[in-house]
C-alpha positions as CSV (number, residue, x, y, z in Angstrom):
1,M,99.1,87.6,-16.6
2,P,102.0,89.9,-15.5
3,K,104.8,90.5,-17.9
4,E,108.3,89.3,-16.9
5,K,110.7,92.0,-15.8
6,I,113.7,92.7,-18.1
7,F,117.2,92.2,-16.6
8,C,119.4,94.9,-18.2
9,A,122.5,92.7,-17.6
10,N,121.1,90.2,-20.1
11,C,120.8,92.8,-22.9
12,Q,123.3,93.3,-25.7
13,H,123.0,97.0,-25.2
14,C,124.2,96.9,-21.6
15,I,128.0,97.3,-21.6
16,V,130.8,97.7,-19.0
17,I,133.0,100.8,-19.3
18,R,136.0,102.3,-17.4
19,Q,135.3,105.4,-15.4
20,Y,138.6,107.1,-14.6
21,E,139.2,108.5,-11.1
22,S,141.1,111.7,-10.2
23,E,144.3,109.9,-11.1
24,P,144.5,109.2,-14.9
25,D,145.8,105.7,-14.4
26,R,143.1,104.5,-11.9
27,Y,139.5,103.6,-12.8
28,V,136.4,101.8,-11.6
29,L,134.0,99.7,-13.7
30,R,130.6,101.2,-14.6
31,V,127.7,99.9,-16.7
32,K,125.7,101.9,-19.2
33,C,123.0,101.4,-21.8
34,L,124.1,102.0,-25.4
35,K,120.6,103.0,-26.2
36,K,120.6,105.6,-23.5
37,K,117.6,104.2,-21.6
38,W,119.1,105.1,-18.2
39,V,118.8,108.8,-17.8
40,K,118.6,111.2,-14.8
41,R,115.9,113.7,-14.4
42,S,118.3,116.3,-15.7
43,G,118.6,114.3,-19.0
44,E,122.2,113.3,-18.2
45,E,123.1,109.6,-18.9
46,K,123.1,107.4,-15.8
47,L,125.9,105.0,-15.1
48,Y,125.5,102.2,-12.6
49,K,128.1,100.5,-10.5
50,F,129.4,97.3,-12.0
51,F,128.6,95.2,-8.9
52,T,124.9,96.3,-9.0
53,V,124.2,95.4,-12.6
54,A,122.5,92.1,-11.8
55,R,119.8,94.0,-9.9
56,R,119.1,96.5,-12.7
57,I,115.6,95.7,-14.1
58,M,113.1,97.5,-16.3
59,D,109.4,96.8,-16.8
60,D,109.6,97.5,-20.5
61,C,112.3,98.3,-23.1
62,E,111.8,98.6,-26.8
63,Y,115.5,98.0,-27.4
64,Y,115.9,94.9,-25.3
65,T,117.9,92.3,-27.2
66,E,118.5,89.1,-25.1
67,S,122.1,88.0,-24.8
68,G,121.3,84.4,-23.8
69,E,119.4,82.2,-21.3
70,L,118.4,84.5,-18.5
71,F,118.4,82.6,-15.2
72,P,121.6,80.6,-15.2
73,Y,123.4,83.8,-16.3
74,I,121.8,86.2,-13.7
75,K,122.3,83.6,-10.9
76,N,125.9,83.2,-11.8
77,L,126.4,87.0,-12.2
78,R,125.0,87.7,-8.7
79,K,127.4,85.1,-7.3
80,E,130.5,86.2,-9.2
81,L,130.3,90.0,-9.1
82,P,132.3,91.9,-6.5
83,I,130.3,93.2,-3.6
84,K,131.8,96.7,-3.8
85,D,133.8,99.0,-6.1
86,E,137.2,97.8,-7.0
87,I,139.8,100.3,-8.1
88,Y,141.9,99.2,-11.1
89,S,145.1,100.6,-12.4
90,T,146.3,100.7,-16.0
91,K,149.8,100.2,-14.6
92,D,148.9,96.6,-13.6
93,V,148.3,95.7,-17.2
């Protein structure tokens, strides 16, 4: 029986961070794993675009800590996430 895939967005270690653009008051949202499970071949930590987090899956993760009921959450996340990067400004706050 095949094992279910792990949706990183439903893990407590998957967090949203601000990544600042060339201007210090402008940023985009990115997602990272607090346990550093997403790394590039160079060893550098990989950040994912916020709007793609619902598609980020892994076959196995020893640190996976479920945040809640998976399918209502993922379905809603896919529906509610923006379809492209949005640039935010700290001046708007």
